[in-house]
C-alpha positions in Angstrom: -26.3 54.3 43.3 -29.0 52.9 45.5 -27.7 53.4 49.0 -30.2 50.9 50.4 -28.5 48.0 48.5 -27.0 45.7 51.0 -29.1 46.9 53.9 -30.8 44.0 55.6 -33.2 44.1 58.6 -31.4 46.5 61.0 -28.0 46.3 59.4 -26.8 49.4 57.5 -24.5 49.6 54.5 -22.9 52.1 52.1 -22.0 54.6 54.8 -25.5 55.2 56.0 -26.0 56.4 59.6 -28.7 57.6 61.9 -29.3 61.0 63.4 -31.8 60.5 66.2 -32.2 56.8 65.6 -35.9 55.9 66.0 -36.8 52.9 68.2 -38.6 51.1 65.4 -37.1 50.7 61.9 -36.1 47.9 59.6 -35.3 47.0 56.0 -37.2 44.3 54.1 -38.0 43.5 50.4 -40.1 46.8 50.2 -37.3 49.0 51.5 -36.9 50.9 54.8 -39.8 51.3 57.1 -39.7 53.8 59.9 -42.2 54.2 62.7 -41.3 57.6 64.2 -41.4 58.2 67.9 -44.3 60.5 68.8 -43.6 64.2 69.2 -40.7 64.1 66.7 -40.2 66.6 63.9 -37.8 68.9 62.1 -39.2 72.4 62.4 -38.1 75.7 63.7 -41.1 78.0 64.1 -40.2 81.7 64.1 -39.8 82.8 67.6 -41.0 79.4 68.9 -39.4 76.2 70.2 -37.3 74.3 67.7 -38.1 70.7 67.0 -35.1 68.6 66.0 -35.8 65.1 67.0 -36.9 63.2 63.9 -35.0 60.1 62.9 -32.9 60.8 59.8 -31.1 58.1 58.0 -28.4 59.8 56.0 -25.2 59.8 54.1 -22.9 62.7 53.2 -22.9 64.3 49.7 -20.2 66.7 48.5 -20.7 69.2 45.6 -23.5 68.8 43.1 -26.0 65.9 43.4 -29.4 64.5 42.8 -31.1 62.4 45.5 -34.4 60.6 45.1 -36.6 58.1 46.9 -40.1 56.7 46.8 -42.2 57.0 49.9 -45.5 55.3 50.9 -46.8 56.4 54.3 -49.6 55.8 56.8 -50.4 59.3 57.9 -52.8 59.3 60.8 -52.6 62.9 62.1 -51.7 66.4 61.1 -48.0 66.8 60.5 -47.3 63.1 60.0 -44.9 62.8 57.1 -42.3 60.8 55.2 -39.6 63.1 53.8 -36.5 63.5 51.7 -34.0 65.7 53.6 -30.9 67.7 53.1 -29.2 69.0 56.2 -26.1 71.1 57.0 -26.9 71.7 60.7 -29.8 72.0 63.1 -30.3 75.6 61.8 -29.8 75.0 58.1 -31.8 72.3 56.3 -34.6 71.5 53.8 -37.1 68.8 53.5 -39.7 67.6 50.9 -42.5 65.7 52.5 -45.6 63.7 51.8 -47.6 65.1 54.7 -51.1 65.1 56.3 -52.5 68.6 56.3 -54.4 70.3 59.2 -57.7 69.5 57.4 -56.8 65.9 56.6 -55.6 66.2 53.0 -52.4 64.6 51.8 -50.1 67.1 50.1 -46.5 67.8 49.0 -45.0 70.1 51.6 -41.6 71.7 51.4 -39.8 73.4 54.3 -36.6 75.4 54.1 -34.9 76.3 57.3 -32.2 79.0 57.6 -32.4 79.7 61.4 -36.2 79.7 61.1 -38.5 77.5 59.0 -40.8 78.5 56.2 -43.6 76.1 55.3 -45.1 75.7 51.8 -47.8 73.3 50.6 -47.7 72.2 47.0 -50.2 69.9 45.2 -52.6 67.5 46.8 -52.1 63.8 46.4 -54.8 61.1 45.9 -52.9 58.8 48.2 -49.9 59.2 50.5 -47.3 57.9 48.1 -45.0 59.3 45.4 -41.4 59.8 44.3 -39.4 62.7 45.8 -36.3 64.3 44.5 -33.9 67.1 45.5 -31.1 68.3 43.3 -28.2 70.7 43.9 -26.1 72.8 41.5 -23.8 75.0 43.5 -25.9 76.9 45.9 -29.1 76.4 44.0 -31.5 73.6 45.0 -34.5 72.2 43.2 -37.3 70.0 44.5 -39.5 67.8 42.4 -42.0 65.0 42.8 -43.3 62.2 40.5 -46.3 59.9 40.5 -44.7 57.4 38.1 -40.9 57.9 38.6 -40.5 59.2 35.1 -42.3 62.5 34.7 -41.1 65.0 37.4 -43.2 67.9 38.5 -41.8 71.2 39.8 -42.2 72.0 43.5 -39.8 74.9 44.1 -36.2 76.1 43.5 -34.2 78.3 45.8 -30.7 79.7 46.4 -29.3 78.4 49.7 -25.6 78.9 50.6 -25.0 75.6 52.4 -21.5 74.0 53.0 -20.0 71.9 50.2 -20.7 68.7 52.2 -24.2 68.1 53.6 -26.2 65.2 54.9 -28.8 63.7 52.5 -31.4 61.1 53.5 -34.9 60.2 54.6 -36.9 60.7 57.7 -40.4 60.2 59.1 -42.1 62.4 61.6 -45.0 62.3 64.0 -45.2 65.7 65.7 -48.5 65.4 67.6 -49.7 61.8 67.7 -48.3 58.3 67.4 -49.0 55.7 64.7 -47.3 57.1 61.6 -45.4 54.7 59.4 -43.4 55.4 56.3 -41.7 53.0 53.9 -39.0 54.3 51.6 -38.1 52.2 48.5 -34.6 53.0 47.5 -32.4 56.0 48.1 -30.6 56.9 44.9 -27.8 59.4 44.9 -25.8 60.6 41.9 -23.3 63.4 41.4 -25.2 65.0 38.6 -27.7 67.8 39.1 -30.9 68.0 37.1 -30.3 70.0 33.9 -33.5 72.2 34.1 -34.9 72.8 37.5 -38.1 74.3 36.2 -39.1 71.5 33.8 -37.6 68.8 36.0 -35.8 67.3 33.0 
């Protein structure tokens, strides 16, 4: 099911709701565009100050699921990102991002937070656009990305004991500077996990 079906301009449908609603967002024929407020992020650095102010458009998913989206972003500064997000609470969540690196590259970045955040860069992208997917089977999660929406590439898999019902959705972040913009085309949610987390099939 595409949860964006029926969403028009600034009207939501299909049980979607905002956590930290950003001041600038709207739906059009391309999907959902978010312009995140500057100094917003989801990140909990070990021993540092937690950041929990990014604007997340979400629904709730119970049990096994697969959720995917396509993001195209304008990433002007380090940390700017468009992301697919699974969240249980401020202290337990994960995100798969198309993100600007500290040296200016665009890469796949995954972050898993269980009180504190890890931070792992995956492959570099030629442009800040790709398909993102997160799948859950019990307490095992898999993350994948695709350039064409058909062939999925492995990012990581992990065991993560989250509640049966979690928030799933998309967010954009701009932790240091303004000007980031991310457009998400579709938010597809099914109750079936991916069969093989390693191969992505």
